[in-house]
C-alpha positions in Angstrom: -58.0 35.7 15.4 -56.8 32.5 17.0 -56.0 33.3 20.7 -54.1 30.1 21.1 -51.6 31.1 18.3 -51.2 34.6 19.7 -50.6 33.2 23.1 -48.0 30.7 21.8 -46.1 33.5 20.0 -46.3 35.8 23.1 -44.9 33.1 25.4 -42.1 32.1 23.0 -43.7 28.7 22.0 -42.8 27.3 18.6 -45.4 27.6 15.8 -47.7 24.6 15.9 -48.6 22.7 12.8 -52.0 23.7 11.4 -52.1 27.0 13.3 -52.5 30.5 12.0 -49.0 31.9 11.2 -50.1 35.5 11.2 -51.6 35.3 14.7 -48.5 33.6 16.0 -46.3 36.4 14.4 -48.5 39.0 16.2 -47.9 37.2 19.5 -44.2 36.9 18.9 -44.0 40.6 18.1 -45.7 41.4 21.3 -43.2 39.3 23.2 -40.2 41.0 21.6 -41.7 44.4 22.2 -42.3 43.7 25.9 -38.7 42.4 26.3 -37.3 45.5 24.7 -39.4 47.8 27.0 -38.3 45.8 30.0 -34.6 46.3 29.2 -35.2 50.0 28.3 -36.9 50.8 31.6 -34.4 48.9 33.7 -32.2 51.1 35.9 -28.7 51.8 34.4 -25.8 50.2 36.2 -24.3 52.3 38.9 -20.8 53.7 38.1 -18.8 54.4 41.2 -17.3 57.9 41.5 -13.6 58.1 41.3 -13.6 60.1 44.5 -15.7 57.6 46.5 -14.1 55.1 48.9 -13.6 51.6 47.6 -15.9 48.9 48.8 -14.9 47.1 51.9 -13.1 43.8 51.4 -15.2 41.0 52.5 -13.8 38.0 54.4 -13.7 36.0 51.3 -12.2 38.8 49.2 -13.7 40.4 46.1 -15.2 37.9 43.7 -12.6 36.9 41.1 -9.9 39.2 42.5 -6.5 38.1 43.9 -6.2 38.1 47.7 -3.0 38.5 49.7 -1.7 35.5 51.6 0.1 35.4 55.0 3.5 35.5 53.2 2.6 38.7 51.4 2.1 37.0 48.1 -1.0 37.4 46.0 -3.1 34.3 45.5 -4.4 34.1 41.9 -2.3 36.8 40.4 -1.3 35.9 36.8 2.4 36.6 37.3 2.6 35.0 40.7 4.2 31.7 39.5 6.5 33.4 36.9 10.0 32.0 37.0 12.6 34.1 35.1 14.5 32.1 32.4 17.8 30.7 33.4 20.7 29.5 31.3 22.0 26.1 32.2 25.6 25.0 31.9 24.7 22.7 29.0 23.1 25.5 27.1 26.0 27.8 27.8 28.5 25.2 26.5 26.3 24.7 23.4 26.4 28.4 22.6 30.1 28.5 23.1 30.6 25.5 20.9 28.4 27.2 18.2 30.5 30.3 18.3 33.8 28.4 18.0 32.3 26.3 15.2 31.3 29.4 13.2 34.8 31.0 13.6 37.1 28.0 13.4 35.0 25.7 11.2 36.0 27.4 7.9 39.6 27.6 8.9 39.9 23.8 9.7 37.5 22.7 7.0 40.3 21.6 4.5 41.9 19.5 7.3 38.6 17.9 8.4 37.3 17.2 4.9 40.3 17.1 2.5 38.6 15.1 -0.2 35.5 17.2 -0.5 37.6 20.4 -0.4 39.9 19.1 -3.1 36.9 18.2 -5.3 35.3 21.6 -4.8 38.5 23.4 -5.5 39.0 21.3 -8.7 35.5 22.4 -9.9 36.3 26.0 -9.1 39.7 25.9 -11.0 37.9 24.2 -13.9 35.3 26.8 -14.1 37.9 29.6 -13.9 39.8 28.0 -16.8 36.6 27.9 -18.9 35.9 31.6 -18.1 39.5 32.5 -19.1 39.3 30.4 -22.2 36.0 31.5 -23.6 35.6 35.1 -22.4 36.3 37.6 -25.2 38.6 39.6 -22.9 38.8 37.9 -19.5 41.0 40.7 -18.0 38.5 43.5 -18.9 37.3 45.1 -15.6 33.8 45.3 -17.1 33.7 41.5 -16.9 34.6 41.4 -13.3 31.2 39.9 -12.3 32.1 37.0 -14.6 34.8 35.9 -12.2 32.1 35.3 -9.6 31.2 32.2 -11.5 34.2 30.2 -10.1 33.3 31.3 -6.6 29.7 30.2 -7.0 30.9 26.9 -8.4 33.2 26.5 -5.4 30.4 27.1 -2.8 27.9 24.9 -4.6 30.5 22.1 -5.1 31.6 22.4 -1.5 28.0 21.8 -0.2 27.5 18.9 -2.6 30.9 17.3 -1.9 30.4 17.7 1.9 27.0 15.9 1.8 28.6 13.1 -0.4 31.5 12.9 2.0 29.2 12.2 4.9 27.2 9.7 2.8 30.4 7.8 2.3 31.6 8.1 5.9 29.8 4.9 7.1 32.2 3.0 4.7 35.2 1.9 6.9 37.7 2.1 4.0 36.7 5.6 3.1 36.7 6.7 6.7 40.2 5.3 7.3 41.6 6.9 4.2 40.1 10.3 5.2 41.5 9.9 8.7 45.0 9.2 7.3 44.7 12.3 5.1 43.6 14.4 8.0 46.6 13.3 10.1 49.0 13.8 7.3 47.8 17.4 6.8 48.0 18.1 10.6 51.5 16.7 10.7 52.6 18.7 7.7 51.0 21.9 8.9 52.6 21.5 12.4 56.0 20.8 10.8 55.7 23.9 8.7 54.5 26.2 11.5 57.0 25.4 14.2 60.1 25.0 11.9 62.8 27.2 10.6 61.4 28.7 7.4 64.7 30.1 6.4 65.9 26.6 5.3 63.0 25.0 3.4 63.2 21.7 1.7 64.0 21.8 -2.0 61.7 20.5 -4.6 62.5 16.9 -5.4 63.9 16.0 -2.0 64.2 12.3 -1.5 62.6 10.4 1.3 66.0 9.7 2.9 66.9 13.3 2.8 63.6 14.2 4.4 64.2 11.7 7.2 67.7 13.1 7.8 66.2 16.6 7.9 63.6 15.5 10.4 66.2 13.7 12.6 68.2 16.9 12.7 65.3 18.8 14.4 64.0 16.4 17.1 61.9 19.1 18.8 60.1 19.9 15.6 59.6 16.3 14.9 58.2 15.7 18.4 55.7 18.5 18.1 54.5 17.3 14.8 54.1 13.7 16.1 52.4 15.0 19.2 49.9 17.0 17.1 49.1 13.9 15.0 48.6 11.7 18.0 46.4 14.2 19.8 44.2 14.9 16.7 43.9 11.1 16.1 42.4 10.5 19.5 40.3 13.6 19.3 38.7 12.7 16.0 38.4 9.0 16.7 37.0 9.1 20.2 35.2 12.4 20.8 31.7 11.2 20.0 29.8 13.9 21.8 31.9 16.6 20.1 31.4 14.9 16.8 27.7 14.7 17.3 27.5 18.4 18.1 29.5 19.2 15.0 27.2 17.1 12.9 24.2 19.0 14.2 25.7 22.3 13.1 26.5 20.8 9.6 22.9 19.7 9.3 21.7 23.2 10.2 23.7 24.6 7.3 22.6 21.8 4.9 26.2 20.5 4.7 25.2 17.1 6.0 21.9 15.2 5.4 20.0 14.4 8.6 
């Protein structure tokens, strides 16, 4: 037996080249056995009794534990520097704008994007005509789900037309034409809402008769013109409002980012 190899294994030395591996394994086994017996014979850790008094607080405090400061705070406590979340005015206005956009957006969508709505509506009417033309019995209640096709076409066309509309918006000519259409719709809607509906204009009314009819109701005309002027400045100059609106459209995939 090679005492050197046994001693190397017992002291944890690596196996030397040219040595006797069996003797080194014997020494290594002795080392592991001695370490195990040392741990087994060690005194178990003392567990304080729940009824015993806590250890006295040293001048430096318990190791790793929080210590109270002169202000009554606890130094090192994980939640010591916690600040409750606050809502700023900007965030509150953003939430309010999101709520208004979700409620009023679909209502004013035909006024804001008349060309895209007209294109989507034309697609929906065309698909409804095809359903009515080729369905064996289009009024059969059992074919009610078939009439969801025009609605689906309307929604898909509205998304596509809206994205195309914003793609064309950088073109000044298209933007001016869309702006004029918006103002015309605002003026017509205001004229209709505030006027006397008991005396509507007849179909085929000439432009001269229309002007005479408008001159006979100056208050109605003033409200319509005021609405057109107000919406003009709102749409043309409110850049921050327009930017917020575009962010919501991008969130709903109605505008490419």
